[in-house]
One Martini backbone bead per residue (centre of mass of N, CA, C, O) as a GRO file, in nm:
protein
  446
    1MET     BB    1  -6.070  -0.085 -21.468
    2ASP     BB    2  -6.006  -0.315 -21.745
    3ILE     BB    3  -5.699  -0.493 -21.808
    4GLY     BB    4  -5.682  -0.641 -22.105
    5THR     BB    5  -5.558  -0.811 -22.364
    6THR     BB    6  -5.768  -0.699 -22.579
    7SER     BB    7  -5.912  -0.491 -22.366
    8ILE     BB    8  -5.998  -0.154 -22.242
    9LYS     BB    9  -6.204  -0.076 -21.966
   10VAL     BB   10  -6.444   0.191 -21.897
   11ILE     BB   11  -6.661   0.289 -21.626
   12VAL     BB   12  -6.953   0.486 -21.547
   13ALA     BB   13  -7.116   0.555 -21.231
   14GLU     BB   14  -7.422   0.587 -21.044
   15ASP     BB   15  -7.595   0.666 -20.743
   16VAL     BB   16  -7.940   0.556 -20.696
   17LYS     BB   17  -8.051   0.462 -20.419
   18GLY     BB   18  -7.833   0.206 -20.436
   19GLN     BB   19  -7.820   0.227 -20.746
   20LEU     BB   20  -7.627   0.125 -21.022
   21ASN     BB   21  -7.560   0.346 -21.302
   22VAL     BB   22  -7.464   0.329 -21.627
   23ILE     BB   23  -7.343   0.614 -21.823
   24SER     BB   24  -7.051   0.503 -21.923
   25TYR     BB   25  -6.810   0.389 -22.188
   26GLY     BB   26  -6.493   0.235 -22.253
   27ASN     BB   27  -6.360   0.064 -22.557
   28VAL     BB   28  -6.036  -0.071 -22.623
   29ARG     BB   29  -5.770  -0.169 -22.773
   30SER     BB   30  -5.504  -0.342 -22.678
   31LYS     BB   31  -5.168  -0.266 -22.563
   32GLY     BB   32  -4.902  -0.429 -22.409
   33LEU     BB   33  -5.027  -0.727 -22.373
   34SER     BB   34  -4.982  -1.047 -22.199
   35ARG     BB   35  -5.176  -1.255 -22.031
   36GLY     BB   36  -5.273  -0.988 -21.847
   37VAL     BB   37  -4.980  -0.860 -21.891
   38ILE     BB   38  -4.756  -0.609 -21.873
   39VAL     BB   39  -4.496  -0.524 -22.145
   40ASP     BB   40  -4.597  -0.209 -22.234
   41ILE     BB   41  -4.647   0.083 -22.096
   42ASP     BB   42  -4.694   0.292 -22.328
   43GLN     BB   43  -4.915   0.142 -22.472
   44VAL     BB   44  -5.110   0.119 -22.235
   45VAL     BB   45  -5.146   0.420 -22.185
   46GLY     BB   46  -5.282   0.490 -22.454
   47ALA     BB   47  -5.529   0.313 -22.417
   48MET     BB   48  -5.624   0.432 -22.145
   49LYS     BB   49  -5.670   0.724 -22.251
   50GLU     BB   50  -5.886   0.645 -22.461
   51ALA     BB   51  -6.092   0.517 -22.265
   52ILE     BB   52  -6.127   0.757 -22.079
   53LYS     BB   53  -6.217   0.963 -22.285
   54ASP     BB   54  -6.459   0.823 -22.388
   55ALA     BB   55  -6.610   0.821 -22.108
   56GLU     BB   56  -6.606   1.126 -22.059
   57GLU     BB   57  -6.764   1.219 -22.309
   58LYS     BB   58  -7.029   1.056 -22.267
   59ALA     BB   59  -7.071   1.184 -21.957
   60ASN     BB   60  -6.941   1.466 -21.892
   61VAL     BB   61  -6.667   1.390 -21.733
   62SER     BB   62  -6.414   1.367 -21.482
   63ILE     BB   63  -6.138   1.143 -21.448
   64ASP     BB   64  -5.924   1.080 -21.145
   65GLU     BB   65  -6.031   0.776 -21.062
   66VAL     BB   66  -5.974   0.422 -20.998
   67ILE     BB   67  -6.070   0.087 -21.035
   68VAL     BB   68  -5.864  -0.202 -21.022
   69GLY     BB   69  -5.761  -0.489 -21.178
   70ILE     BB   70  -5.609  -0.809 -21.091
   71PRO     BB   71  -5.459  -1.072 -21.170
   72ALA     BB   72  -5.417  -1.425 -21.060
   73ASN     BB   73  -5.121  -1.423 -21.093
   74MET     BB   74  -4.939  -1.526 -20.841
   75LEU     BB   75  -5.140  -1.582 -20.619
   76GLN     BB   76  -5.185  -1.524 -20.266
   77ILE     BB   77  -5.288  -1.671 -19.947
   78GLU     BB   78  -5.310  -1.536 -19.608
   79GLN     BB   79  -5.275  -1.514 -19.299
   80CYS     BB   80  -5.366  -1.250 -19.062
   81ARG     BB   81  -5.215  -1.045 -18.781
   82GLY     BB   82  -5.309  -0.784 -18.545
   83MET     BB   83  -5.166  -0.578 -18.270
   84ILE     BB   84  -5.283  -0.333 -18.014
   85THR     BB   85  -5.243  -0.083 -17.772
   86LEU     BB   86  -5.471   0.130 -17.582
   87SER     BB   87  -5.362   0.181 -17.323
   88ASP     BB   88  -5.233   0.354 -17.078
   89ASN     BB   89  -5.025   0.405 -16.806
   90ASN     BB   90  -5.299   0.347 -16.611
   91ASN     BB   91  -5.471   0.109 -16.749
   92ARG     BB   92  -5.677   0.246 -16.955
   93SER     BB   93  -5.934   0.269 -17.141
   94ARG     BB   94  -6.052   0.343 -17.488
   95GLU     BB   95  -6.132   0.499 -17.772
   96ILE     BB   96  -6.176   0.402 -18.095
   97THR     BB   97  -6.010   0.479 -18.386
   98GLU     BB   98  -5.913   0.521 -18.715
   99ASP     BB   99  -5.610   0.508 -18.635
  100ASP     BB  100  -5.626   0.227 -18.497
  101VAL     BB  101  -5.708   0.076 -18.744
  102ARG     BB  102  -5.461   0.141 -18.915
  103ALA     BB  103  -5.256   0.017 -18.717
  104VAL     BB  104  -5.361  -0.284 -18.723
  105VAL     BB  105  -5.328  -0.322 -19.018
  106GLN     BB  106  -5.028  -0.271 -19.040
  107ALA     BB  107  -4.948  -0.496 -18.847
  108ALA     BB  108  -5.071  -0.729 -19.037
  109MET     BB  109  -4.865  -0.640 -19.278
  110THR     BB  110  -4.617  -0.711 -19.094
  111GLN     BB  111  -4.406  -0.893 -19.298
  112SER     BB  112  -4.221  -1.129 -19.461
  113LEU     BB  113  -4.127  -1.052 -19.791
  114PRO     BB  114  -4.043  -1.093 -20.075
  115PRO     BB  115  -3.934  -0.882 -20.314
  116GLU     BB  116  -4.139  -1.009 -20.548
  117ARG     BB  117  -4.357  -0.916 -20.339
  118ALA     BB  118  -4.698  -0.789 -20.278
  119VAL     BB  119  -4.953  -0.613 -20.160
  120ILE     BB  120  -5.305  -0.601 -20.247
  121ASP     BB  121  -5.473  -0.712 -19.988
  122VAL     BB  122  -5.720  -0.668 -19.711
  123VAL     BB  123  -5.942  -0.896 -19.529
  124PRO     BB  124  -6.152  -0.883 -19.280
  125ASP     BB  125  -6.298  -1.091 -19.042
  126GLU     BB  126  -6.192  -0.966 -18.758
  127PHE     BB  127  -6.241  -0.791 -18.457
  128ILE     BB  128  -6.056  -0.745 -18.130
  129ILE     BB  129  -6.188  -0.665 -17.806
  130ASP     BB  130  -6.089  -0.803 -17.543
  131ASP     BB  131  -6.188  -1.100 -17.678
  132TYR     BB  132  -6.404  -0.945 -17.864
  133SER     BB  133  -6.607  -0.978 -18.135
  134VAL     BB  134  -6.605  -0.753 -18.423
  135THR     BB  135  -6.686  -0.558 -18.715
  136ASP     BB  136  -6.674  -0.253 -18.577
  137PRO     BB  137  -6.458  -0.064 -18.360
  138ARG     BB  138  -6.561   0.206 -18.376
  139GLU     BB  139  -6.621   0.375 -18.070
  140MET     BB  140  -6.513   0.184 -17.901
  141GLN     BB  141  -6.394   0.004 -17.606
  142GLY     BB  142  -6.040  -0.046 -17.492
  143MET     BB  143  -5.702  -0.219 -17.456
  144ARG     BB  144  -5.736  -0.409 -17.717
  145LEU     BB  145  -5.642  -0.457 -18.069
  146GLU     BB  146  -5.760  -0.683 -18.323
  147MET     BB  147  -5.675  -0.856 -18.641
  148LYS     BB  148  -5.841  -1.077 -18.870
  149GLY     BB  149  -5.724  -1.214 -19.187
  150VAL     BB  150  -5.663  -1.149 -19.539
  151LEU     BB  151  -5.371  -1.189 -19.749
  152TYR     BB  152  -5.293  -1.043 -20.057
  153THR     BB  153  -5.049  -1.151 -20.290
  154GLY     BB  154  -4.815  -1.039 -20.544
  155SER     BB  155  -4.657  -0.932 -20.803
  156ALA     BB  156  -4.454  -0.661 -20.797
  157THR     BB  157  -4.442  -0.614 -21.106
  158ILE     BB  158  -4.734  -0.609 -21.175
  159ILE     BB  159  -4.816  -0.382 -20.980
  160HIS     BB  160  -4.628  -0.159 -21.070
  161ASN     BB  161  -4.729  -0.145 -21.367
  162ILE     BB  162  -5.008  -0.062 -21.306
  163ARG     BB  163  -4.951   0.196 -21.150
  164LYS     BB  164  -4.774   0.338 -21.369
  165SER     BB  165  -4.989   0.337 -21.594
  166VAL     BB  166  -5.207   0.498 -21.451
  167GLU     BB  167  -5.038   0.749 -21.380
  168LYS     BB  168  -4.963   0.812 -21.688
  169ALA     BB  169  -5.279   0.846 -21.758
  170GLY     BB  170  -5.389   1.065 -21.520
  171VAL     BB  171  -5.459   0.871 -21.271
  172ARG     BB  172  -5.596   0.728 -20.986
  173ILE     BB  173  -5.584   0.491 -20.735
  174ASN     BB  174  -5.831   0.354 -20.523
  175GLU     BB  175  -5.826   0.047 -20.616
  176ILE     BB  176  -5.720  -0.302 -20.576
  177VAL     BB  177  -5.859  -0.591 -20.740
  178VAL     BB  178  -5.927  -0.904 -20.754
  179ALA     BB  179  -6.078  -1.017 -21.021
  180PRO     BB  180  -6.260  -1.255 -20.911
  181ILE     BB  181  -6.395  -1.094 -20.684
  182ALA     BB  182  -6.537  -0.897 -20.864
  183SER     BB  183  -6.696  -1.088 -21.049
  184ALA     BB  184  -6.853  -1.225 -20.815
  185GLN     BB  185  -7.030  -0.983 -20.736
  186VAL     BB  186  -7.219  -1.034 -21.015
  187ALA     BB  187  -7.214  -1.350 -21.108
  188LEU     BB  188  -7.303  -1.406 -20.811
  189SER     BB  189  -7.481  -1.500 -20.570
  190GLU     BB  190  -7.518  -1.506 -20.252
  191ASP     BB  191  -7.546  -1.814 -20.222
  192GLU     BB  192  -7.301  -1.883 -20.410
  193ARG     BB  193  -7.090  -1.735 -20.218
  194ASN     BB  194  -7.163  -1.910 -19.967
  195PHE     BB  195  -7.184  -2.233 -20.065
  196GLY     BB  196  -7.040  -2.253 -20.349
  197SER     BB  197  -6.841  -2.164 -20.629
  198ILE     BB  198  -6.752  -2.158 -20.984
  199LEU     BB  199  -6.532  -1.930 -21.160
  200ILE     BB  200  -6.504  -1.886 -21.515
  201ASP     BB  201  -6.258  -1.709 -21.703
  202LEU     BB  202  -6.267  -1.642 -22.056
  203GLY     BB  203  -6.008  -1.519 -22.177
  204SER     BB  204  -5.781  -1.432 -22.419
  205GLY     BB  205  -5.500  -1.492 -22.240
  206GLN     BB  206  -5.677  -1.645 -22.022
  207THR     BB  207  -5.777  -1.893 -21.768
  208THR     BB  208  -5.992  -1.859 -21.478
  209ALA     BB  209  -6.029  -2.029 -21.176
  210ALA     BB  210  -6.273  -1.987 -20.909
  211VAL     BB  211  -6.315  -2.022 -20.552
  212ILE     BB  212  -6.621  -1.967 -20.382
  213HIS     BB  213  -6.641  -1.935 -20.024
  214ASP     BB  214  -6.776  -1.768 -19.772
  215HIS     BB  215  -6.713  -1.499 -19.931
  216LYS     BB  216  -6.441  -1.632 -20.055
  217LEU     BB  217  -6.129  -1.668 -20.183
  218LYS     BB  218  -5.975  -1.997 -20.201
  219TYR     BB  219  -5.913  -2.042 -20.525
  220THR     BB  220  -5.676  -2.063 -20.798
  221TYR     BB  221  -5.666  -2.123 -21.173
  222VAL     BB  222  -5.418  -2.079 -21.417
  223ASP     BB  223  -5.448  -2.065 -21.768
  224GLN     BB  224  -5.236  -1.982 -22.053
  225GLU     BB  225  -5.519  -2.016 -22.201
  226GLY     BB  226  -5.720  -1.876 -22.453
  227GLY     BB  227  -5.892  -1.722 -22.704
  228ASN     BB  228  -5.623  -1.680 -22.871
  229TYR     BB  229  -5.575  -1.986 -22.922
  230ILE     BB  230  -5.816  -2.035 -23.101
  231THR     BB  231  -5.747  -1.835 -23.314
  232ARG     BB  232  -5.471  -1.958 -23.391
  233ASP     BB  233  -5.575  -2.236 -23.472
  234ILE     BB  234  -5.744  -2.132 -23.710
  235SER     BB  235  -5.518  -1.990 -23.865
  236VAL     BB  236  -5.334  -2.244 -23.904
  237VAL     BB  237  -5.538  -2.454 -24.030
  238LEU     BB  238  -5.661  -2.236 -24.261
  239ASN     BB  239  -5.466  -2.018 -24.358
  240THR     BB  240  -5.530  -1.747 -24.189
  241SER     BB  241  -5.580  -1.467 -24.060
  242PRO     BB  242  -5.636  -1.352 -23.738
  243ALA     BB  243  -5.879  -1.174 -23.822
  244ASN     BB  244  -6.038  -1.406 -23.962
  245ALA     BB  245  -6.038  -1.604 -23.729
  246GLU     BB  246  -6.201  -1.422 -23.525
  247ARG     BB  247  -6.451  -1.392 -23.711
  248LEU     BB  248  -6.523  -1.692 -23.727
  249LYS     BB  249  -6.560  -1.749 -23.432
  250THR     BB  250  -6.789  -1.528 -23.371
  251THR     BB  251  -6.988  -1.612 -23.618
  252TYR     BB  252  -6.948  -1.969 -23.649
  253GLY     BB  253  -6.891  -2.072 -23.369
  254TYR     BB  254  -6.832  -2.385 -23.188
  255ALA     BB  255  -6.789  -2.597 -22.906
  256LEU     BB  256  -6.958  -2.811 -23.060
  257ALA     BB  257  -6.979  -3.015 -23.327
  258SER     BB  258  -7.265  -3.146 -23.288
  259MET     BB  259  -7.406  -2.851 -23.322
  260ALA     BB  260  -7.316  -2.830 -23.597
  261GLU     BB  261  -7.335  -2.783 -23.945
  262THR     BB  262  -7.254  -2.994 -24.213
  263GLU     BB  263  -7.376  -2.808 -24.458
  264GLU     BB  264  -7.265  -2.554 -24.345
  265SER     BB  265  -7.103  -2.281 -24.521
  266PHE     BB  266  -6.788  -2.088 -24.582
  267SER     BB  267  -6.565  -1.842 -24.656
  268VAL     BB  268  -6.204  -1.848 -24.694
  269GLN     BB  269  -5.917  -1.659 -24.667
  270VAL     BB  270  -5.623  -1.759 -24.816
  271VAL     BB  271  -5.304  -1.767 -24.788
  272GLY     BB  272  -5.185  -1.745 -25.134
  273GLN     BB  273  -5.482  -1.701 -25.236
  274GLN     BB  274  -5.736  -1.587 -25.443
  275GLU     BB  275  -5.927  -1.811 -25.366
  276PRO     BB  276  -6.154  -1.915 -25.171
  277GLU     BB  277  -6.263  -2.131 -24.916
  278MET     BB  278  -6.462  -2.393 -24.808
  279ILE     BB  279  -6.629  -2.418 -24.488
  280THR     BB  280  -6.745  -2.578 -24.224
  281GLU     BB  281  -6.887  -2.570 -23.918
  282GLU     BB  282  -6.774  -2.841 -23.811
  283TYR     BB  283  -6.472  -2.792 -23.864
  284LEU     BB  284  -6.447  -2.545 -23.689
  285ALA     BB  285  -6.556  -2.678 -23.424
  286GLN     BB  286  -6.323  -2.886 -23.397
  287ILE     BB  287  -6.103  -2.668 -23.337
  288ILE     BB  288  -6.242  -2.539 -23.082
  289GLU     BB  289  -6.288  -2.797 -22.911
  290ALA     BB  290  -6.003  -2.892 -22.872
  291ARG     BB  291  -5.906  -2.652 -22.700
  292LEU     BB  292  -6.135  -2.654 -22.477
  293ARG     BB  293  -6.068  -2.933 -22.375
  294GLN     BB  294  -5.788  -2.867 -22.270
  295ILE     BB  295  -5.860  -2.652 -22.072
  296PHE     BB  296  -6.082  -2.795 -21.909
  297GLY     BB  297  -5.912  -3.041 -21.828
  298LYS     BB  298  -5.716  -2.881 -21.643
  299ILE     BB  299  -5.939  -2.767 -21.450
  300TYR     BB  300  -6.054  -3.032 -21.361
  301GLN     BB  301  -5.807  -3.144 -21.218
  302ALA     BB  302  -5.783  -2.916 -21.007
  303LEU     BB  303  -6.072  -2.932 -20.888
  304ASP     BB  304  -6.094  -3.233 -20.828
  305GLY     BB  305  -5.847  -3.238 -20.627
  306ILE     BB  306  -6.035  -3.044 -20.412
  307ASN     BB  307  -6.356  -3.096 -20.435
  308ALA     BB  308  -6.514  -2.846 -20.575
  309LEU     BB  309  -6.744  -2.996 -20.752
  310SER     BB  310  -6.944  -3.034 -20.486
  311MET     BB  311  -7.061  -2.777 -20.505
  312PRO     BB  312  -7.372  -2.628 -20.537
  313GLY     BB  313  -7.318  -2.385 -20.751
  314GLY     BB  314  -7.123  -2.462 -20.949
  315ILE     BB  315  -7.089  -2.311 -21.272
  316VAL     BB  316  -6.958  -1.997 -21.397
  317LEU     BB  317  -6.945  -1.825 -21.698
  318THR     BB  318  -6.703  -1.592 -21.837
  319GLY     BB  319  -6.624  -1.394 -22.058
  320GLY     BB  320  -6.557  -1.387 -22.397
  321GLY     BB  321  -6.569  -1.715 -22.434
  322ALA     BB  322  -6.878  -1.743 -22.329
  323ASP     BB  323  -7.008  -1.674 -22.635
  324ILE     BB  324  -6.979  -1.949 -22.735
  325TRP     BB  325  -7.141  -2.171 -22.885
  326GLY     BB  326  -7.180  -2.456 -22.662
  327ILE     BB  327  -7.017  -2.415 -22.385
  328LYS     BB  328  -7.210  -2.518 -22.171
  329GLU     BB  329  -7.230  -2.814 -22.279
  330LEU     BB  330  -6.934  -2.879 -22.258
  331ALA     BB  331  -6.890  -2.822 -21.956
  332GLU     BB  332  -7.103  -3.024 -21.852
  333GLU     BB  333  -6.956  -3.277 -21.963
  334ILE     BB  334  -6.677  -3.240 -21.820
  335PHE     BB  335  -6.770  -3.161 -21.511
  336GLY     BB  336  -7.065  -3.266 -21.409
  337VAL     BB  337  -7.229  -2.984 -21.381
  338ARG     BB  338  -7.365  -2.705 -21.333
  339VAL     BB  339  -7.416  -2.459 -21.597
  340LYS     BB  340  -7.360  -2.094 -21.648
  341ILE     BB  341  -7.418  -1.782 -21.795
  342TYR     BB  342  -7.289  -1.473 -21.766
  343ARG     BB  343  -7.484  -1.156 -21.808
  344PRO     BB  344  -7.521  -0.855 -21.813
  345GLU     BB  345  -7.790  -0.597 -21.774
  346GLU     BB  346  -7.668  -0.374 -21.908
  347MET     BB  347  -7.695  -0.153 -22.137
  348GLY     BB  348  -7.461  -0.245 -22.395
  349LEU     BB  349  -7.327  -0.495 -22.167
  350ARG     BB  350  -7.457  -0.800 -22.271
  351THR     BB  351  -7.166  -0.930 -22.200
  352PRO     BB  352  -6.914  -1.124 -22.051
  353THR     BB  353  -6.672  -0.910 -22.099
  354PHE     BB  354  -6.809  -0.700 -21.862
  355THR     BB  355  -6.789  -0.825 -21.576
  356GLN     BB  356  -6.539  -0.706 -21.438
  357VAL     BB  357  -6.590  -0.395 -21.465
  358ILE     BB  358  -6.855  -0.408 -21.304
  359GLY     BB  359  -6.748  -0.555 -21.049
  360LEU     BB  360  -6.556  -0.333 -20.955
  361ILE     BB  361  -6.767  -0.114 -20.891
  362GLU     BB  362  -6.937  -0.279 -20.705
  363TYR     BB  363  -6.727  -0.358 -20.498
  364GLY     BB  364  -6.631  -0.076 -20.417
  365VAL     BB  365  -6.922   0.032 -20.320
  366ARG     BB  366  -7.038  -0.224 -20.138
  367GLN     BB  367  -6.859  -0.176 -19.919
  368SER     BB  368  -6.779  -0.130 -19.617
  369GLU     BB  369  -6.639   0.115 -19.437
  370ILE     BB  370  -6.423  -0.060 -19.300
  371ASN     BB  371  -6.305  -0.173 -19.570
  372HIS     BB  372  -6.226   0.105 -19.681
  373LEU     BB  373  -6.022   0.175 -19.456
  374VAL     BB  374  -5.835  -0.063 -19.493
  375ARG     BB  375  -5.769   0.001 -19.803
  376SER     BB  376  -5.634   0.278 -19.748
  377VAL     BB  377  -5.380   0.143 -19.630
  378VAL     BB  378  -5.292  -0.038 -19.865
  379HIS     BB  379  -5.316   0.209 -20.093
  380ASN     BB  380  -5.265   0.501 -19.988
  381THR     BB  381  -5.550   0.641 -19.923
  382SER     BB  382  -5.824   0.814 -19.891
  383TYR     BB  383  -6.087   0.831 -19.671
  384ARG     BB  384  -6.433   0.754 -19.779
  385PRO     BB  385  -6.735   0.735 -19.726
  386ASN     BB  386  -6.981   0.506 -19.815
  387ILE     BB  387  -7.178   0.261 -19.875
  388LYS     BB  388  -7.383   0.107 -19.652
  389SER     BB  389  -7.338  -0.234 -19.572
  390GLU     BB  390  -7.395  -0.548 -19.501
  391PRO     BB  391  -7.227  -0.751 -19.325
  392VAL     BB  392  -7.037  -1.027 -19.327
  393ASP     BB  393  -7.012  -1.330 -19.155
  394ASP     BB  394  -6.664  -1.437 -19.121
  395SER     BB  395  -6.650  -1.593 -18.877
  396ASN     BB  396  -6.489  -1.898 -18.824
  397GLN     BB  397  -6.301  -1.931 -19.073
  398GLU     BB  398  -6.136  -2.074 -19.307
  399LEU     BB  399  -5.798  -2.075 -19.435
  400VAL     BB  400  -5.619  -2.040 -19.754
  401HIS     BB  401  -5.313  -2.164 -19.889
  402TYR     BB  402  -5.192  -2.128 -20.229
  403GLN     BB  403  -5.144  -2.265 -20.562
  404GLU     BB  404  -5.192  -2.174 -20.918
  405GLU     BB  405  -4.931  -2.278 -21.070
  406PRO     BB  406  -4.721  -2.525 -21.184
  407GLU     BB  407  -4.459  -2.315 -21.251
  408VAL     BB  408  -4.487  -2.229 -20.950
  409ASP     BB  409  -4.362  -2.203 -20.663
  410TYR     BB  410  -4.396  -2.295 -20.351
  411ILE     BB  411  -4.517  -2.086 -20.076
  412ALA     BB  412  -4.475  -2.072 -19.763
  413SER     BB  413  -4.649  -2.074 -19.452
  414PRO     BB  414  -4.689  -2.092 -19.116
  415ALA     BB  415  -4.926  -2.310 -19.158
  416ASP     BB  416  -4.716  -2.533 -19.288
  417GLU     BB  417  -4.536  -2.668 -19.057
  418GLU     BB  418  -4.692  -2.943 -18.998
  419PHE     BB  419  -4.581  -3.061 -19.309
  420GLN     BB  420  -4.252  -3.067 -19.323
  421ALA     BB  421  -4.204  -3.390 -19.295
  422ILE     BB  422  -4.262  -3.434 -19.575
  423ASP     BB  423  -4.170  -3.610 -19.856
  424ASP     BB  424  -4.143  -3.450 -20.157
  425ASP     BB  425  -4.007  -3.658 -20.344
  426ASN     BB  426  -4.222  -3.882 -20.313
  427LEU     BB  427  -4.468  -3.706 -20.396
  428ALA     BB  428  -4.364  -3.647 -20.690
  429LYS     BB  429  -4.373  -3.941 -20.785
  430LYS     BB  430  -4.705  -3.937 -20.736
  431GLY     BB  431  -4.805  -3.640 -20.851
  432ILE     BB  432  -4.785  -3.456 -20.580
  433ARG     BB  433  -4.696  -3.141 -20.547
  434ASP     BB  434  -4.910  -2.982 -20.326
  435TRP     BB  435  -4.977  -3.139 -20.051
  436LYS     BB  436  -5.026  -2.933 -19.834
  437PHE     BB  437  -5.268  -2.798 -19.976
  438PHE     BB  438  -5.440  -3.042 -20.049
  439LYS     BB  439  -5.504  -3.145 -19.761
  440TRP     BB  440  -5.633  -2.881 -19.650
  441PHE     BB  441  -5.853  -2.826 -19.862
  442SER     BB  442  -6.001  -3.108 -19.869
  443GLU     BB  443  -6.123  -3.062 -19.579
  444LEU     BB  444  -6.328  -2.835 -19.657
  445PHE     BB  445  -6.510  -3.039 -19.867
  446LYS     BB  446  -6.630  -3.271 -19.662
   0.00000   0.00000   0.00000
């Protein structure tokens, strides 16, 4: 289930010899959301129920649990580590069970979090049995078990509202997945996730840039302007209704005015006038281009500041805004790197707006059994073995703790202690707001 600002999408897929086939989907207009965040639970629940019912009727199935995406708003990444003793009173080693894995994950999650934050996910990098690194410790023998990994935390309010809404819609949450991680599962190739790429999701409520490197989410930047801002600009400049503005954007819109026809025109119904006015494609494109340049400009500054634009994978655009003609060319001009647009291959869903919901189900199913077991601890769900996939070797990788939005205060982790002597006031005067993160992350891309 993709809970978006403009629409709520639910897809149902079946596994056929390791291949996921989408058999139905529901797609209804959202209510009660703003910038990807729930602001009215009852309205959201109504839309969820409608989308679920639509998908159920098309597939002739009953949906009782879902995998849900959570936006990157106020997302933080931290290192985590847990350790438990396995030996008995006679100092003898024993075989490791699934309960032991649960215990070490719980130990890794046990740390002081502010009351306004909550755990979203834990992704293990490695398990260590008596100082030996392994991928899956189950049925192995040892005296001590450790887990090193990545801890994702987010706004407790956002997480609670998602859980409450899904619960009231009559289904259970199987997993909560950070949205850019899910989208990267399908929008980026194996090599792009490994060597490093930037995924930009042009949503209606906000635009999210995510850096994926070594198969990990390393950084996100969330700009609170999205496709709805473009629609609003068109509505205000042309004095037309938001519905007409959205239709003009999707039907005649170009991201680059130089690509639009100067002689091609169309009628626009203006508020307060009986007769429509004629507007050229070029004039409409100028309105759209101005807003997109503003959005991309802020993203460029954030990515260039951490040297992320030097990664070989370039930029992949997705989300509903990626369907605007000429947006690839505009992005290449602004970012100066290779840009491509991802469109799902599933019949009936071949538009960038379905990327996240397809990525959610792919991510949920393609994870290894040990990762599913770990997530059952995080989300307090029952563990059921799923498709066994080849694990990614994530050992010996650097982890990054970051801040995603300028208006959110930086929250330090234990890894930041070596930077505490820096004079933050002087750095602020130089325009470097989050120097601790900037210095650390810049080293990663050298």
